[in-house]
TORKOL-4160 file (C-alpha; in steps of 0.2 Angstrom, whole numbers, padded with zeros to 4 digits, m for minus):
304
<pt num="1" X="0484" Y="0726" Z="0609"/>
<pt num="2" X="0473" Y="0710" Z="0610"/>
<pt num="3" X="0484" Y="0695" Z="0618"/>
<pt num="4" X="0479" Y="0681" Z="0604"/>
<pt num="5" X="0471" Y="0690" Z="0591"/>
<pt num="6" X="0460" Y="0680" Z="0577"/>
<pt num="7" X="0465" Y="0687" Z="0560"/>
<pt num="8" X="0484" Y="0702" Z="0558"/>
<pt num="9" X="0482" Y="0714" Z="0546"/>
<pt num="10" X="0502" Y="0715" Z="0540"/>
<pt num="11" X="0507" Y="0731" Z="0531"/>
<pt num="12" X="0523" Y="0734" Z="0528"/>
<pt num="13" X="0526" Y="0754" Z="0525"/>
<pt num="14" X="0542" Y="0762" Z="0518"/>
<pt num="15" X="0542" Y="0782" Z="0517"/>
<pt num="16" X="0524" Y="0786" Z="0517"/>
<pt num="17" X="0523" Y="0800" Z="0528"/>
<pt num="18" X="0511" Y="0811" Z="0518"/>
<pt num="19" X="0499" Y="0795" Z="0517"/>
<pt num="20" X="0504" Y="0784" Z="0532"/>
<pt num="21" X="0489" Y="0791" Z="0547"/>
<pt num="22" X="0475" Y="0791" Z="0540"/>
<pt num="23" X="0478" Y="0775" Z="0529"/>
<pt num="24" X="0481" Y="0766" Z="0546"/>
<pt num="25" X="0469" Y="0771" Z="0555"/>
<pt num="26" X="0456" Y="0769" Z="0539"/>
<pt num="27" X="0460" Y="0751" Z="0543"/>
<pt num="28" X="0461" Y="0751" Z="0562"/>
<pt num="29" X="0446" Y="0762" Z="0567"/>
<pt num="30" X="0435" Y="0750" Z="0557"/>
<pt num="31" X="0440" Y="0733" Z="0563"/>
<pt num="32" X="0435" Y="0724" Z="0584"/>
<pt num="33" X="0451" Y="0728" Z="0593"/>
<pt num="34" X="0446" Y="0711" Z="0601"/>
<pt num="35" X="0449" Y="0700" Z="0584"/>
<pt num="36" X="0460" Y="0715" Z="0574"/>
<pt num="37" X="0478" Y="0718" Z="0579"/>
<pt num="38" X="0485" Y="0730" Z="0567"/>
<pt num="39" X="0502" Y="0727" Z="0562"/>
<pt num="40" X="0516" Y="0738" Z="0553"/>
<pt num="41" X="0532" Y="0734" Z="0548"/>
<pt num="42" X="0543" Y="0749" Z="0542"/>
<pt num="43" X="0558" Y="0744" Z="0530"/>
<pt num="44" X="0570" Y="0758" Z="0536"/>
<pt num="45" X="0560" Y="0777" Z="0531"/>
<pt num="46" X="0568" Y="0789" Z="0532"/>
<pt num="47" X="0554" Y="0803" Z="0532"/>
<pt num="48" X="0546" Y="0803" Z="0548"/>
<pt num="49" X="0535" Y="0786" Z="0547"/>
<pt num="50" X="0542" Y="0781" Z="0562"/>
<pt num="51" X="0538" Y="0794" Z="0572"/>
<pt num="52" X="0521" Y="0793" Z="0565"/>
<pt num="53" X="0521" Y="0774" Z="0566"/>
<pt num="54" X="0525" Y="0775" Z="0589"/>
<pt num="55" X="0513" Y="0788" Z="0589"/>
<pt num="56" X="0500" Y="0775" Z="0583"/>
<pt num="57" X="0507" Y="0761" Z="0593"/>
<pt num="58" X="0504" Y="0773" Z="0607"/>
<pt num="59" X="0485" Y="0779" Z="0603"/>
<pt num="60" X="0477" Y="0762" Z="0599"/>
<pt num="61" X="0484" Y="0746" Z="0607"/>
<pt num="62" X="0477" Y="0735" Z="0591"/>
<pt num="63" X="0493" Y="0742" Z="0582"/>
<pt num="64" X="0509" Y="0734" Z="0582"/>
<pt num="65" X="0525" Y="0745" Z="0573"/>
<pt num="66" X="0537" Y="0736" Z="0571"/>
<pt num="67" X="0553" Y="0744" Z="0569"/>
<pt num="68" X="0573" Y="0746" Z="0571"/>
<pt num="69" X="0574" Y="0729" Z="0563"/>
<pt num="70" X="0591" Y="0718" Z="0563"/>
<pt num="71" X="0591" Y="0714" Z="0546"/>
<pt num="72" X="0584" Y="0723" Z="0535"/>
<pt num="73" X="0574" Y="0715" Z="0518"/>
<pt num="74" X="0581" Y="0725" Z="0501"/>
<pt num="75" X="0565" Y="0723" Z="0491"/>
<pt num="76" X="0545" Y="0722" Z="0497"/>
<pt num="77" X="0543" Y="0704" Z="0497"/>
<pt num="78" X="0556" Y="0701" Z="0511"/>
<pt num="79" X="0546" Y="0715" Z="0523"/>
<pt num="80" X="0529" Y="0707" Z="0521"/>
<pt num="81" X="0539" Y="0690" Z="0525"/>
<pt num="82" X="0540" Y="0698" Z="0542"/>
<pt num="83" X="0525" Y="0705" Z="0543"/>
<pt num="84" X="0520" Y="0687" Z="0540"/>
<pt num="85" X="0530" Y="0682" Z="0554"/>
<pt num="86" X="0526" Y="0693" Z="0567"/>
<pt num="87" X="0507" Y="0693" Z="0566"/>
<pt num="88" X="0501" Y="0684" Z="0579"/>
<pt num="89" X="0483" Y="0682" Z="0571"/>
<pt num="90" X="0477" Y="0664" Z="0564"/>
<pt num="91" X="0471" Y="0672" Z="0548"/>
<pt num="92" X="0482" Y="0688" Z="0539"/>
<pt num="93" X="0475" Y="0701" Z="0527"/>
<pt num="94" X="0490" Y="0706" Z="0522"/>
<pt num="95" X="0495" Y="0718" Z="0503"/>
<pt num="96" X="0485" Y="0734" Z="0511"/>
<pt num="97" X="0495" Y="0749" Z="0506"/>
<pt num="98" X="0497" Y="0763" Z="0515"/>
<pt num="99" X="0492" Y="0776" Z="0503"/>
<pt num="100" X="0476" Y="0768" Z="0503"/>
<pt num="101" X="0461" Y="0776" Z="0512"/>
<pt num="102" X="0450" Y="0760" Z="0515"/>
<pt num="103" X="0429" Y="0760" Z="0515"/>
<pt num="104" X="0422" Y="0757" Z="0534"/>
<pt num="105" X="0415" Y="0740" Z="0536"/>
<pt num="106" X="0428" Y="0731" Z="0517"/>
<pt num="107" X="0438" Y="0724" Z="0528"/>
<pt num="108" X="0430" Y="0710" Z="0540"/>
<pt num="109" X="0416" Y="0708" Z="0527"/>
<pt num="110" X="0433" Y="0703" Z="0516"/>
<pt num="111" X="0434" Y="0690" Z="0531"/>
<pt num="112" X="0415" Y="0686" Z="0530"/>
<pt num="113" X="0414" Y="0681" Z="0511"/>
<pt num="114" X="0433" Y="0675" Z="0515"/>
<pt num="115" X="0424" Y="0661" Z="0530"/>
<pt num="116" X="0410" Y="0657" Z="0522"/>
<pt num="117" X="0418" Y="0653" Z="0506"/>
<pt num="118" X="0431" Y="0642" Z="0517"/>
<pt num="119" X="0420" Y="0626" Z="0523"/>
<pt num="120" X="0418" Y="0625" Z="0504"/>
<pt num="121" X="0437" Y="0623" Z="0500"/>
<pt num="122" X="0450" Y="0606" Z="0499"/>
<pt num="123" X="0463" Y="0614" Z="0510"/>
<pt num="124" X="0470" Y="0629" Z="0515"/>
<pt num="125" X="0469" Y="0643" Z="0503"/>
<pt num="126" X="0473" Y="0663" Z="0500"/>
<pt num="127" X="0458" Y="0675" Z="0492"/>
<pt num="128" X="0467" Y="0686" Z="0482"/>
<pt num="129" X="0455" Y="0703" Z="0480"/>
<pt num="130" X="0461" Y="0719" Z="0474"/>
<pt num="131" X="0470" Y="0728" Z="0488"/>
<pt num="132" X="0465" Y="0717" Z="0502"/>
<pt num="133" X="0469" Y="0698" Z="0502"/>
<pt num="134" X="0467" Y="0685" Z="0514"/>
<pt num="135" X="0475" Y="0668" Z="0522"/>
<pt num="136" X="0481" Y="0656" Z="0537"/>
<pt num="137" X="0496" Y="0660" Z="0545"/>
<pt num="138" X="0504" Y="0648" Z="0544"/>
<pt num="139" X="0503" Y="0645" Z="0525"/>
<pt num="140" X="0507" Y="0660" Z="0524"/>
<pt num="141" X="0524" Y="0654" Z="0533"/>
<pt num="142" X="0523" Y="0640" Z="0521"/>
<pt num="143" X="0523" Y="0647" Z="0507"/>
<pt num="144" X="0532" Y="0665" Z="0510"/>
<pt num="145" X="0537" Y="0678" Z="0497"/>
<pt num="146" X="0553" Y="0679" Z="0487"/>
<pt num="147" X="0561" Y="0696" Z="0492"/>
<pt num="148" X="0562" Y="0703" Z="0474"/>
<pt num="149" X="0563" Y="0719" Z="0466"/>
<pt num="150" X="0543" Y="0723" Z="0457"/>
<pt num="151" X="0538" Y="0705" Z="0453"/>
<pt num="152" X="0535" Y="0697" Z="0473"/>
<pt num="153" X="0516" Y="0697" Z="0469"/>
<pt num="154" X="0518" Y="0687" Z="0450"/>
<pt num="155" X="0529" Y="0674" Z="0458"/>
<pt num="156" X="0523" Y="0670" Z="0474"/>
<pt num="157" X="0503" Y="0670" Z="0463"/>
<pt num="158" X="0512" Y="0655" Z="0451"/>
<pt num="159" X="0517" Y="0648" Z="0466"/>
<pt num="160" X="0500" Y="0648" Z="0475"/>
<pt num="161" X="0491" Y="0641" Z="0459"/>
<pt num="162" X="0503" Y="0627" Z="0458"/>
<pt num="163" X="0496" Y="0623" Z="0473"/>
<pt num="164" X="0479" Y="0622" Z="0471"/>
<pt num="165" X="0480" Y="0636" Z="0486"/>
<pt num="166" X="0472" Y="0651" Z="0475"/>
<pt num="167" X="0457" Y="0658" Z="0475"/>
<pt num="168" X="0453" Y="0675" Z="0463"/>
<pt num="169" X="0440" Y="0689" Z="0470"/>
<pt num="170" X="0436" Y="0699" Z="0458"/>
<pt num="171" X="0428" Y="0714" Z="0465"/>
<pt num="172" X="0425" Y="0733" Z="0464"/>
<pt num="173" X="0435" Y="0746" Z="0474"/>
<pt num="174" X="0437" Y="0746" Z="0492"/>
<pt num="175" X="0447" Y="0757" Z="0496"/>
<pt num="176" X="0453" Y="0780" Z="0489"/>
<pt num="177" X="0472" Y="0781" Z="0486"/>
<pt num="178" X="0476" Y="0795" Z="0496"/>
<pt num="179" X="0492" Y="0797" Z="0487"/>
<pt num="180" X="0509" Y="0789" Z="0477"/>
<pt num="181" X="0505" Y="0795" Z="0462"/>
<pt num="182" X="0519" Y="0788" Z="0450"/>
<pt num="183" X="0530" Y="0796" Z="0438"/>
<pt num="184" X="0537" Y="0789" Z="0419"/>
<pt num="185" X="0553" Y="0787" Z="0424"/>
<pt num="186" X="0543" Y="0777" Z="0443"/>
<pt num="187" X="0534" Y="0768" Z="0428"/>
<pt num="188" X="0548" Y="0761" Z="0418"/>
<pt num="189" X="0560" Y="0760" Z="0431"/>
<pt num="190" X="0545" Y="0746" Z="0441"/>
<pt num="191" X="0543" Y="0738" Z="0427"/>
<pt num="192" X="0559" Y="0735" Z="0421"/>
<pt num="193" X="0562" Y="0727" Z="0440"/>
<pt num="194" X="0548" Y="0719" Z="0437"/>
<pt num="195" X="0556" Y="0711" Z="0423"/>
<pt num="196" X="0572" Y="0707" Z="0431"/>
<pt num="197" X="0561" Y="0697" Z="0445"/>
<pt num="198" X="0553" Y="0686" Z="0432"/>
<pt num="199" X="0567" Y="0680" Z="0422"/>
<pt num="200" X="0574" Y="0677" Z="0442"/>
<pt num="201" X="0557" Y="0668" Z="0445"/>
<pt num="202" X="0559" Y="0656" Z="0433"/>
<pt num="203" X="0554" Y="0666" Z="0417"/>
<pt num="204" X="0561" Y="0658" Z="0399"/>
<pt num="205" X="0569" Y="0671" Z="0388"/>
<pt num="206" X="0561" Y="0667" Z="0372"/>
<pt num="207" X="0546" Y="0666" Z="0380"/>
<pt num="208" X="0545" Y="0682" Z="0383"/>
<pt num="209" X="0548" Y="0688" Z="0366"/>
<pt num="210" X="0536" Y="0673" Z="0359"/>
<pt num="211" X="0524" Y="0680" Z="0368"/>
<pt num="212" X="0528" Y="0703" Z="0363"/>
<pt num="213" X="0527" Y="0695" Z="0346"/>
<pt num="214" X="0512" Y="0685" Z="0347"/>
<pt num="215" X="0501" Y="0693" Z="0356"/>
<pt num="216" X="0503" Y="0712" Z="0347"/>
<pt num="217" X="0507" Y="0704" Z="0331"/>
<pt num="218" X="0496" Y="0715" Z="0322"/>
<pt num="219" X="0501" Y="0730" Z="0331"/>
<pt num="220" X="0519" Y="0729" Z="0325"/>
<pt num="221" X="0518" Y="0723" Z="0308"/>
<pt num="222" X="0503" Y="0729" Z="0304"/>
<pt num="223" X="0496" Y="0745" Z="0312"/>
<pt num="224" X="0510" Y="0753" Z="0319"/>
<pt num="225" X="0503" Y="0768" Z="0311"/>
<pt num="226" X="0487" Y="0767" Z="0318"/>
<pt num="227" X="0490" Y="0761" Z="0333"/>
<pt num="228" X="0508" Y="0772" Z="0335"/>
<pt num="229" X="0506" Y="0771" Z="0353"/>
<pt num="230" X="0503" Y="0750" Z="0353"/>
<pt num="231" X="0520" Y="0751" Z="0340"/>
<pt num="232" X="0531" Y="0760" Z="0354"/>
<pt num="233" X="0526" Y="0748" Z="0372"/>
<pt num="234" X="0531" Y="0732" Z="0360"/>
<pt num="235" X="0545" Y="0740" Z="0352"/>
<pt num="236" X="0549" Y="0748" Z="0372"/>
<pt num="237" X="0547" Y="0730" Z="0378"/>
<pt num="238" X="0557" Y="0723" Z="0363"/>
<pt num="239" X="0570" Y="0730" Z="0371"/>
<pt num="240" X="0569" Y="0731" Z="0388"/>
<pt num="241" X="0565" Y="0713" Z="0389"/>
<pt num="242" X="0584" Y="0710" Z="0385"/>
<pt num="243" X="0592" Y="0722" Z="0396"/>
<pt num="244" X="0581" Y="0713" Z="0409"/>
<pt num="245" X="0587" Y="0696" Z="0405"/>
<pt num="246" X="0606" Y="0700" Z="0407"/>
<pt num="247" X="0603" Y="0712" Z="0419"/>
<pt num="248" X="0595" Y="0695" Z="0429"/>
<pt num="249" X="0610" Y="0682" Z="0427"/>
<pt num="250" X="0620" Y="0691" Z="0442"/>
<pt num="251" X="0604" Y="0690" Z="0456"/>
<pt num="252" X="0598" Y="0677" Z="0463"/>
<pt num="253" X="0589" Y="0662" Z="0452"/>
<pt num="254" X="0571" Y="0655" Z="0458"/>
<pt num="255" X="0564" Y="0637" Z="0449"/>
<pt num="256" X="0544" Y="0643" Z="0445"/>
<pt num="257" X="0531" Y="0630" Z="0443"/>
<pt num="258" X="0532" Y="0622" Z="0424"/>
<pt num="259" X="0515" Y="0624" Z="0420"/>
<pt num="260" X="0520" Y="0643" Z="0421"/>
<pt num="261" X="0536" Y="0647" Z="0413"/>
<pt num="262" X="0531" Y="0654" Z="0397"/>
<pt num="263" X="0527" Y="0672" Z="0398"/>
<pt num="264" X="0508" Y="0676" Z="0400"/>
<pt num="265" X="0504" Y="0656" Z="0406"/>
<pt num="266" X="0501" Y="0667" Z="0423"/>
<pt num="267" X="0487" Y="0677" Z="0413"/>
<pt num="268" X="0480" Y="0664" Z="0405"/>
<pt num="269" X="0477" Y="0656" Z="0420"/>
<pt num="270" X="0470" Y="0674" Z="0431"/>
<pt num="271" X="0457" Y="0674" Z="0416"/>
<pt num="272" X="0450" Y="0657" Z="0417"/>
<pt num="273" X="0447" Y="0660" Z="0437"/>
<pt num="274" X="0446" Y="0673" Z="0441"/>
<pt num="275" X="0427" Y="0673" Z="0448"/>
<pt num="276" X="0415" Y="0688" Z="0457"/>
<pt num="277" X="0406" Y="0684" Z="0473"/>
<pt num="278" X="0387" Y="0676" Z="0466"/>
<pt num="279" X="0400" Y="0662" Z="0453"/>
<pt num="280" X="0408" Y="0661" Z="0467"/>
<pt num="281" X="0395" Y="0656" Z="0476"/>
<pt num="282" X="0388" Y="0644" Z="0460"/>
<pt num="283" X="0404" Y="0636" Z="0462"/>
<pt num="284" X="0406" Y="0631" Z="0477"/>
<pt num="285" X="0386" Y="0627" Z="0482"/>
<pt num="286" X="0389" Y="0644" Z="0498"/>
<pt num="287" X="0381" Y="0662" Z="0500"/>
<pt num="288" X="0383" Y="0676" Z="0507"/>
<pt num="289" X="0374" Y="0684" Z="0519"/>
<pt num="290" X="0368" Y="0699" Z="0512"/>
<pt num="291" X="0364" Y="0711" Z="0524"/>
<pt num="292" X="0379" Y="0705" Z="0536"/>
<pt num="293" X="0391" Y="0716" Z="0524"/>
<pt num="294" X="0390" Y="0736" Z="0526"/>
<pt num="295" X="0385" Y="0747" Z="0513"/>
<pt num="296" X="0402" Y="0750" Z="0506"/>
<pt num="297" X="0402" Y="0729" Z="0508"/>
<pt num="298" X="0389" Y="0725" Z="0496"/>
<pt num="299" X="0394" Y="0742" Z="0483"/>
<pt num="300" X="0411" Y="0731" Z="0482"/>
<pt num="301" X="0408" Y="0713" Z="0483"/>
<pt num="302" X="0391" Y="0708" Z="0479"/>
<pt num="303" X="0388" Y="0725" Z="0464"/>
<pt num="304" X="0371" Y="0724" Z="0455"/>
């Protein structure tokens, strides 16, 4: 393990033994071990994942597994916070998934883009991509995830936007998914947990109903015959939102930033601010060295 890595790749795992090794190797093999560490927080796996992590930890000097923690977290948000606390780097790349295989060069290229942009931004910021994100560790410790059960990302983005500390990068794929194909039951469970968590993080109940009716009003009231799938989905939302709201009342609640208490406000902000690398270059007045990027990085971050 490098004594003072500059970058920590913070990964969380729970019962992903079938894809864990291939995924972690795709991260660890592509980065400079003198500059990077890979920190894997296991959330109490029972499928053999911890044995895989111990073996990989023995093989890679720059990979460290955090196992057998005294305090177990309820959800992914808590595990992510542990990964930030355990990280030794000045910067953290987070939310990389252990069911994805990352393209060679894609991680260091993301770091290159971040640092090229960094001098042109006032204050610390979180660069949000798809499947890869980066921020100073100090920012992640200052604005931690809430330990929610399905909407931890949305809540986290709201609080970062409120601090003017989120830049959204629109880019192409950085990895291939190699596992975790969700069933319909899995998707419904995650969706309902996410709605419960939205309410726990301060989203108002009336705004969720108004958003559902207004956002798809045309489909619900006028085109239900020609849009049956959309009609069923909206009816599903109108049933599950009240259920989720009442379930949320028994849990711990947080206050959302005032500008994001209405359902749909976050989605509008993302749509307004997400930018490609060329668009960020134009807005902030910088330029990424194309020759410094790997072939995979040029294809993902600088598509034609």
